[in-house]
LOTOR-597634 format. One record per residue: residue in three letters; x, y negated, z negated of N, C-alpha, C in turn. Coordinates in steps of 0.2 Angstrom, whole numbers, plus 5000, padded with zeros to 4 digits. Layout:
N
<fise 'Ala' <X Y Z> <X Y Z> <X Y Z>>
...
END
This chain:
209
<fise 'Unk' <5649 5513 4157> <5650 5506 4156> <5649 5505 4148>>
<fise 'Unk' <5654 5501 4145> <5653 5499 4138> <5650 5492 4138>>
<fise 'Unk' <5644 5491 4135> <5641 5485 4134> <5643 5481 4128>>
<fise 'Unk' <5644 5475 4129> <5646 5470 4124> <5640 5469 4119>>
<fise 'Unk' <5641 5469 4113> <5635 5468 4108> <5633 5460 4109>>
<fise 'Unk' <5638 5456 4112> <5636 5449 4112> <5630 5448 4117>>
<fise 'Unk' <5629 5452 4121> <5623 5451 4126> <5618 5457 4126>>
<fise 'Unk' <5620 5462 4123> <5615 5468 4123> <5609 5466 4118>>
<fise 'Unk' <5610 5462 4113> <5604 5460 4109> <5599 5456 4113>>
<fise 'Unk' <5593 5455 4111> <5588 5451 4114> <5591 5443 4114>>
<fise 'Unk' <5589 5440 4119> <5591 5433 4119> <5587 5428 4114>>
<fise 'Unk' <5581 5431 4113> <5576 5426 4109> <5573 5421 4113>>
<fise 'Unk' <5574 5421 4120> <5571 5417 4125> <5565 5421 4127>>
<fise 'Unk' <5559 5418 4127> <5553 5422 4129> <5553 5422 4137>>
<fise 'Unk' <5550 5427 4139> <5550 5429 4146> <5543 5426 4149>>
<fise 'Unk' <5544 5422 4155> <5538 5420 4159> <5540 5422 4166>>
<fise 'Unk' <5535 5425 4169> <5536 5427 4176> <5533 5422 4181>>
<fise 'Unk' <5534 5422 4187> <5531 5417 4192> <5524 5419 4193>>
<fise 'Unk' <5522 5425 4192> <5515 5428 4193> <5512 5429 4186>>
<fise 'Unk' <5506 5428 4185> <5502 5429 4179> <5502 5436 4176>>
<fise 'Unk' <5503 5441 4180> <5503 5448 4179> <5510 5451 4180>>
<fise 'Unk' <5515 5451 4175> <5522 5453 4177> <5522 5461 4178>>
<fise 'Unk' <5517 5464 4175> <5517 5472 4177> <5515 5473 4184>>
<fise 'Unk' <5513 5469 4188> <5511 5470 4195> <5516 5467 4199>>
<fise 'Unk' <5522 5464 4197> <5527 5461 4201> <5529 5466 4206>>
<fise 'Unk' <5531 5472 4205> <5533 5477 4210> <5528 5477 4216>>
<fise 'Unk' <5522 5477 4215> <5517 5477 4220> <5517 5471 4224>>
<fise 'Unk' <5517 5465 4221> <5518 5459 4224> <5524 5459 4229>>
<fise 'Unk' <5529 5462 4226> <5536 5461 4230> <5535 5466 4236>>
<fise 'Unk' <5533 5472 4235> <5533 5477 4241> <5527 5476 4246>>
<fise 'Unk' <5522 5471 4244> <5517 5470 4248> <5511 5474 4248>>
<fise 'Unk' <5511 5479 4243> <5505 5483 4242> <5499 5479 4238>>
<fise 'Unk' <5500 5473 4236> <5495 5469 4232> <5497 5462 4234>>
<fise 'Unk' <5492 5458 4236> <5493 5451 4237> <5493 5447 4230>>
<fise 'Unk' <5497 5442 4229> <5496 5438 4223> <5489 5435 4222>>
<fise 'Unk' <5486 5434 4228> <5479 5432 4227> <5474 5437 4224>>
<fise 'Unk' <5477 5443 4223> <5473 5448 4220> <5475 5449 4213>>
<fise 'Unk' <5479 5445 4210> <5481 5445 4203> <5475 5444 4199>>
<fise 'Unk' <5473 5449 4195> <5467 5448 4191> <5468 5443 4186>>
<fise 'Unk' <5474 5440 4184> <5474 5434 4180> <5476 5428 4183>>
<fise 'Unk' <5474 5427 4189> <5476 5421 4193> <5474 5415 4190>>
<fise 'Unk' <5468 5415 4187> <5465 5409 4184> <5469 5406 4179>>
<fise 'Unk' <5472 5410 4175> <5476 5408 4170> <5482 5403 4172>>
<fise 'Unk' <5483 5403 4178> <5488 5398 4181> <5485 5391 4182>>
<fise 'Unk' <5479 5390 4181> <5476 5384 4182> <5474 5382 4189>>
<fise 'Unk' <5475 5387 4194> <5474 5386 4201> <5466 5385 4202>>
<fise 'Unk' <5464 5382 4207> <5457 5381 4209> <5455 5387 4213>>
<fise 'Unk' <5459 5391 4215> <5457 5397 4219> <5462 5402 4220>>
<fise 'Unk' <5461 5409 4221> <5466 5414 4222> <5471 5412 4227>>
<fise 'Unk' <5469 5408 4233> <5473 5406 4238> <5478 5401 4236>>
<fise 'Unk' <5476 5396 4232> <5480 5391 4229> <5486 5394 4225>>
<fise 'Unk' <5483 5399 4221> <5488 5403 4216> <5493 5407 4220>>
<fise 'Unk' <5491 5410 4225> <5496 5414 4229> <5501 5409 4233>>
<fise 'Unk' <5499 5404 4235> <5503 5399 4238> <5509 5397 4233>>
<fise 'Unk' <5507 5395 4228> <5512 5392 4223> <5516 5397 4219>>
<fise 'Unk' <5512 5402 4217> <5516 5407 4213> <5522 5410 4217>>
<fise 'Unk' <5522 5410 4223> <5528 5413 4227> <5533 5408 4227>>
<fise 'Unk' <5532 5402 4225> <5537 5397 4225> <5539 5394 4218>>
<fise 'Unk' <5537 5398 4213> <5537 5395 4206> <5543 5398 4202>>
<fise 'Unk' <5548 5401 4205> <5554 5404 4201> <5557 5399 4196>>
<fise 'Unk' <5558 5393 4199> <5561 5387 4195> <5556 5385 4189>>
<fise 'Unk' <5550 5385 4190> <5545 5383 4185> <5545 5388 4180>>
<fise 'Unk' <5545 5394 4182> <5545 5400 4177> <5551 5399 4172>>
<fise 'Unk' <5557 5397 4175> <5563 5396 4171> <5562 5391 4166>>
<fise 'Unk' <5558 5385 4168> <5557 5380 4164> <5552 5382 4158>>
<fise 'Unk' <5547 5386 4160> <5543 5389 4155> <5547 5393 4150>>
<fise 'Unk' <5552 5397 4152> <5556 5400 4147> <5560 5395 4142>>
<fise 'Unk' <5562 5390 4145> <5566 5385 4141> <5561 5382 4136>>
<fise 'Unk' <5555 5380 4139> <5551 5377 4134> <5549 5381 4128>>
<fise 'Unk' <5547 5387 4130> <5545 5392 4125> <5551 5393 4120>>
<fise 'Unk' <5557 5393 4122> <5563 5395 4118> <5564 5389 4113>>
<fise 'Unk' <5561 5383 4115> <5561 5377 4110> <5555 5376 4106>>
<fise 'Unk' <5550 5381 4107> <5544 5380 4103> <5540 5374 4106>>
<fise 'Unk' <5541 5372 4112> <5537 5367 4115> <5531 5370 4118>>
<fise 'Unk' <5526 5366 4119> <5520 5369 4123> <5522 5371 4130>>
<fise 'Unk' <5519 5376 4132> <5521 5379 4139> <5515 5378 4143>>
<fise 'Unk' <5515 5373 4148> <5509 5372 4152> <5508 5378 4157>>
<fise 'Unk' <5502 5378 4160> <5500 5383 4165> <5504 5381 4171>>
<fise 'Unk' <5505 5386 4176> <5509 5385 4182> <5507 5378 4186>>
<fise 'Unk' <5500 5378 4187> <5498 5372 4191> <5499 5365 4188>>
<fise 'Unk' <5499 5365 4181> <5501 5358 4178> <5508 5357 4180>>
<fise 'Unk' <5512 5362 4179> <5519 5361 4181> <5520 5359 4188>>
<fise 'Unk' <5517 5362 4193> <5517 5361 4200> <5515 5353 4201>>
<fise 'Unk' <5510 5351 4198> <5508 5344 4198> <5513 5339 4196>>
<fise 'Unk' <5517 5341 4191> <5522 5336 4188> <5528 5337 4193>>
<fise 'Unk' <5530 5343 4195> <5535 5343 4200> <5534 5340 4206>>
<fise 'Unk' <5528 5340 4209> <5527 5336 4215> <5527 5328 4213>>
<fise 'Unk' <5524 5326 4207> <5525 5319 4206> <5532 5317 4205>>
<fise 'Unk' <5536 5321 4203> <5543 5319 4202> <5547 5320 4208>>
<fise 'Unk' <5544 5323 4213> <5548 5325 4219> <5553 5330 4219>>
<fise 'Unk' <5552 5334 4213> <5556 5340 4213> <5554 5346 4218>>
<fise 'Unk' <5548 5345 4220> <5545 5349 4226> <5543 5344 4231>>
<fise 'Unk' <5545 5345 4237> <5543 5341 4243> <5540 5345 4248>>
<fise 'Unk' <5533 5344 4249> <5530 5347 4255> <5533 5344 4261>>
<fise 'Unk' <5534 5348 4266> <5537 5346 4272> <5536 5351 4278>>
<fise 'Unk' <5532 5348 4283> <5531 5353 4289> <5528 5359 4287>>
<fise 'Unk' <5523 5359 4283> <5519 5365 4281> <5523 5370 4276>>
<fise 'Unk' <5528 5368 4273> <5532 5372 4268> <5534 5367 4263>>
<fise 'Unk' <5537 5370 4258> <5539 5366 4252> <5546 5367 4251>>
<fise 'Unk' <5550 5361 4250> <5557 5361 4248> <5557 5360 4241>>
<fise 'Unk' <5562 5364 4238> <5563 5364 4231> <5564 5371 4228>>
<fise 'Unk' <5565 5371 4222> <5566 5366 4217> <5572 5361 4218>>
<fise 'Unk' <5571 5355 4218> <5577 5350 4219> <5579 5348 4213>>
<fise 'Unk' <5586 5349 4212> <5589 5349 4205> <5588 5342 4202>>
<fise 'Unk' <5591 5336 4206> <5591 5330 4202> <5584 5327 4200>>
<fise 'Unk' <5579 5327 4204> <5573 5325 4201> <5570 5330 4196>>
<fise 'Unk' <5572 5336 4196> <5570 5341 4191> <5573 5339 4184>>
<fise 'Unk' <5579 5337 4185> <5583 5335 4179> <5580 5328 4176>>
<fise 'Unk' <5578 5324 4180> <5575 5317 4178> <5569 5319 4175>>
<fise 'Unk' <5565 5323 4178> <5558 5325 4175> <5559 5328 4168>>
<fise 'Unk' <5563 5333 4167> <5563 5336 4161> <5566 5332 4155>>
<fise 'Unk' <5570 5327 4157> <5573 5323 4153> <5568 5318 4150>>
<fise 'Unk' <5564 5315 4155> <5559 5310 4153> <5553 5313 4149>>
<fise 'Unk' <5551 5319 4151> <5545 5322 4148> <5546 5327 4143>>
<fise 'Unk' <5552 5330 4143> <5553 5335 4137> <5559 5334 4133>>
<fise 'Unk' <5563 5328 4135> <5569 5327 4131> <5574 5333 4132>>
<fise 'Unk' <5574 5336 4137> <5579 5341 4139> <5584 5338 4143>>
<fise 'Unk' <5590 5339 4141> <5596 5337 4145> <5598 5342 4150>>
<fise 'Unk' <5598 5341 4157> <5600 5346 4162> <5605 5343 4166>>
<fise 'Unk' <5611 5347 4166> <5616 5345 4170> <5616 5348 4177>>
<fise 'Unk' <5615 5344 4182> <5615 5347 4189> <5622 5348 4191>>
<fise 'Unk' <5622 5355 4194> <5629 5357 4196> <5629 5360 4203>>
<fise 'Unk' <5630 5355 4208> <5630 5357 4215> <5636 5362 4217>>
<fise 'Unk' <5641 5361 4213> <5647 5366 4213> <5648 5369 4206>>
<fise 'Unk' <5645 5375 4206> <5645 5378 4199> <5649 5385 4200>>
<fise 'Unk' <5655 5385 4197> <5659 5391 4197> <5656 5396 4193>>
<fise 'Unk' <5657 5402 4195> <5654 5408 4191> <5657 5408 4184>>
<fise 'Unk' <5664 5406 4184> <5667 5406 4177> <5664 5401 4172>>
<fise 'Unk' <5661 5395 4175> <5658 5391 4171> <5651 5394 4168>>
<fise 'Unk' <5648 5397 4173> <5641 5400 4170> <5643 5405 4165>>
<fise 'Unk' <5648 5410 4166> <5649 5415 4160> <5652 5411 4154>>
<fise 'Unk' <5655 5406 4155> <5658 5402 4149> <5653 5399 4145>>
<fise 'Unk' <5648 5396 4148> <5643 5392 4144> <5637 5395 4143>>
<fise 'Unk' <5634 5400 4147> <5628 5402 4146> <5626 5405 4139>>
<fise 'Unk' <5621 5403 4136> <5619 5406 4130> <5611 5405 4129>>
<fise 'Unk' <5608 5407 4124> <5601 5406 4123> <5599 5398 4122>>
<fise 'Unk' <5604 5395 4119> <5603 5388 4118> <5606 5383 4123>>
<fise 'Unk' <5610 5386 4128> <5613 5383 4134> <5612 5387 4140>>
<fise 'Unk' <5606 5388 4141> <5604 5393 4147> <5606 5389 4154>>
<fise 'Unk' <5607 5393 4159> <5609 5391 4165> <5604 5393 4170>>
<fise 'Unk' <5601 5389 4174> <5596 5390 4179> <5601 5391 4186>>
<fise 'Unk' <5601 5397 4188> <5606 5399 4193> <5603 5401 4200>>
<fise 'Unk' <5606 5398 4205> <5603 5400 4212> <5606 5407 4214>>
<fise 'Unk' <5602 5411 4215> <5604 5418 4218> <5600 5420 4223>>
<fise 'Unk' <5602 5426 4227> <5597 5429 4232> <5592 5433 4228>>
<fise 'Unk' <5586 5433 4230> <5581 5437 4227> <5582 5444 4226>>
<fise 'Unk' <5586 5447 4230> <5588 5454 4229> <5592 5455 4222>>
<fise 'Unk' <5593 5450 4219> <5597 5451 4212> <5593 5456 4208>>
<fise 'Unk' <5586 5457 4209> <5582 5462 4206> <5584 5469 4207>>
<fise 'Unk' <5588 5470 4212> <5591 5476 4214> <5599 5475 4214>>
<fise 'Unk' <5602 5475 4209> <5609 5473 4209> <5614 5478 4213>>
<fise 'Unk' <5611 5484 4215> <5616 5488 4219> <5616 5487 4226>>
<fise 'Unk' <5611 5482 4228> <5611 5480 4235> <5616 5475 4237>>
<fise 'Unk' <5617 5474 4244> <5621 5469 4246> <5616 5464 4250>>
<fise 'Unk' <5616 5458 4247> <5611 5453 4250> <5613 5451 4257>>
<fise 'Unk' <5609 5448 4261> <5611 5446 4267> <5614 5439 4267>>
<fise 'Unk' <5612 5435 4261> <5615 5429 4260> <5615 5427 4252>>
<fise 'Unk' <5617 5421 4250> <5616 5420 4243> <5612 5414 4242>>
<fise 'Unk' <5608 5414 4236> <5604 5408 4235> <5597 5409 4237>>
<fise 'Unk' <5593 5404 4235> <5586 5404 4238> <5581 5406 4232>>
<fise 'Unk' <5583 5408 4226> <5579 5410 4221> <5583 5408 4215>>
<fise 'Unk' <5579 5407 4209> <5581 5405 4203> <5580 5410 4197>>
<fise 'Unk' <5585 5411 4193> <5585 5415 4187> <5588 5411 4181>>
<fise 'Unk' <5586 5413 4175> <5589 5410 4169> <5594 5414 4166>>
<fise 'Unk' <5600 5412 4166> <5606 5416 4163> <5606 5413 4156>>
<fise 'Unk' <5606 5418 4151> <5606 5417 4144> <5612 5419 4140>>
<fise 'Unk' <5617 5422 4144> <5623 5425 4140> <5628 5428 4145>>
<fise 'Unk' <5634 5429 4143> <5639 5433 4147> <5644 5435 4142>>
<fise 'Unk' <5646 5442 4143> <5652 5444 4139> <5653 5451 4141>>
<fise 'Unk' <5660 5453 4140> <5662 5460 4142> <5660 5462 4149>>
<fise 'Unk' <5661 5457 4154> <5660 5459 4161> <5653 5459 4163>>
<fise 'Unk' <5648 5457 4158> <5641 5457 4160> <5638 5450 4159>>
<fise 'Unk' <5632 5450 4163> <5628 5444 4163> <5621 5446 4161>>
<fise 'Unk' <5618 5442 4156> <5611 5443 4154> <5607 5438 4157>>
<fise 'Unk' <5602 5440 4161> <5597 5435 4164> <5590 5437 4163>>
<fise 'Unk' <5586 5433 4164> <5579 5434 4165> <5576 5432 4172>>
<fise 'Unk' <5573 5436 4175> <5572 5435 4183> <5564 5434 4183>>
<fise 'Unk' <5562 5428 4185> <5554 5427 4186> <5551 5432 4191>>
<fise 'Unk' <5555 5435 4195> <5552 5440 4200> <5555 5447 4200>>
<fise 'Unk' <5557 5448 4193> <5560 5455 4193> <5556 5461 4193>>
<fise 'Unk' <5558 5467 4193> <5554 5473 4193> <5553 5475 4186>>
<fise 'Unk' <5546 5476 4184> <5544 5478 4178> <5549 5484 4175>>
<fise 'Unk' <5551 5483 4169> <5555 5489 4166> <5562 5489 4168>>
<fise 'Unk' <5564 5485 4173> <5570 5486 4176> <5574 5480 4176>>
<fise 'Unk' <5571 5474 4179> <5575 5468 4180> <5571 5462 4179>>
<fise 'Unk' <5567 5462 4173> <5563 5456 4172> <5567 5452 4166>>
<fise 'Unk' <5566 5454 4160> <5568 5451 4154> <5575 5453 4151>>
<fise 'Unk' <5579 5448 4150> <5586 5450 4147> <5589 5456 4150>>
<fise 'Unk' <5589 5456 4157> <5592 5461 4161> <5600 5460 4160>>
<fise 'Unk' <5604 5465 4160> <5611 5465 4160> <5613 5468 4167>>
<fise 'Unk' <5618 5464 4170> <5621 5466 4176> <5628 5464 4176>>
<fise 'Unk' <5632 5468 4179> <5639 5467 4179> <5641 5460 4183>>
<fise 'Unk' <5645 5456 4180> <5647 5450 4183> <5649 5450 4190>>
<fise 'Unk' <5652 5456 4192> <5655 5457 4199> <5649 5458 4204>>
<fise 'Unk' <5643 5461 4201> <5637 5462 4205> <5634 5455 4206>>
<fise 'Unk' <5633 5451 4200> <5630 5445 4200> <5633 5440 4206>>
<fise 'Unk' <5640 5441 4206> <5643 5436 4211> <5641 5437 4218>>
<fise 'Unk' <5639 5443 4220> <5637 5444 4227> <5631 5440 4228>>
<fise 'Unk' <5627 5439 4223> <5620 5435 4224> <5620 5428 4223>>
<fise 'Unk' <5625 5426 4219> <5626 5419 4216> <5628 5414 4222>>
<fise 'Unk' <5624 5408 4222> <5626 5403 4227> <5631 5398 4225>>
<fise 'Unk' <5633 5398 4219> <5638 5393 4216> <5635 5387 4215>>
<fise 'Unk' <5628 5387 4213> <5625 5380 4211> <5619 5382 4206>>
<fise 'Unk' <5617 5377 4203> <5612 5378 4198> <5611 5372 4193>>
<fise 'Unk' <5608 5373 4187> <5607 5368 4182> <5609 5370 4176>>
<fise 'Unk' <5613 5367 4172> <5615 5369 4165> <5611 5365 4160>>
<fise 'Unk' <5607 5368 4156> <5603 5365 4151> <5608 5364 4145>>
<fise 'Unk' <5610 5358 4144> <5615 5356 4139> <5612 5353 4132>>
<fise 'Unk' <5606 5351 4132> <5603 5348 4126> <5596 5347 4127>>
END
């Protein structure tokens, strides 16, 4: 496969995972280690390992926000401070023992008001739009199936997880995955657009300004 130089270089967007220890992500994913056992859990601002475990598994969208903030040289709050704001803006909705979210419209309102970030909600987001606009300065938070960390697999469905797309060229998409596998699918990962399409739910948020 011939990689296009337009996306093989680093995006310049810093990487933030949904867990505090990105090197342990593979173990959190395969279940050999619980997130509550993350030795850096306290850096999240959680009150306990249990609170950290609960929210870190739901924090893919907030990790994408951290990457966007970092790329703009804005302060990057710890996970639980972002959880608090997301709840306040109803971008997360606790319901019947679970949490709905990230909900795009209140998320867009939140980041506009508090960070002066313009986010275009795209409930119908063609893949061609993603590949046409995504860049380090216009990243796309895209809804994909979590198995996108293993591009060779066929997912049972699409969507349910969020990644940050920072470029596309030459039949490849560059993305950073908050729950990617260390050394394989975390930061500035390149995957063929045809593979990405199998995971992509056709919705997301375009950061336009």
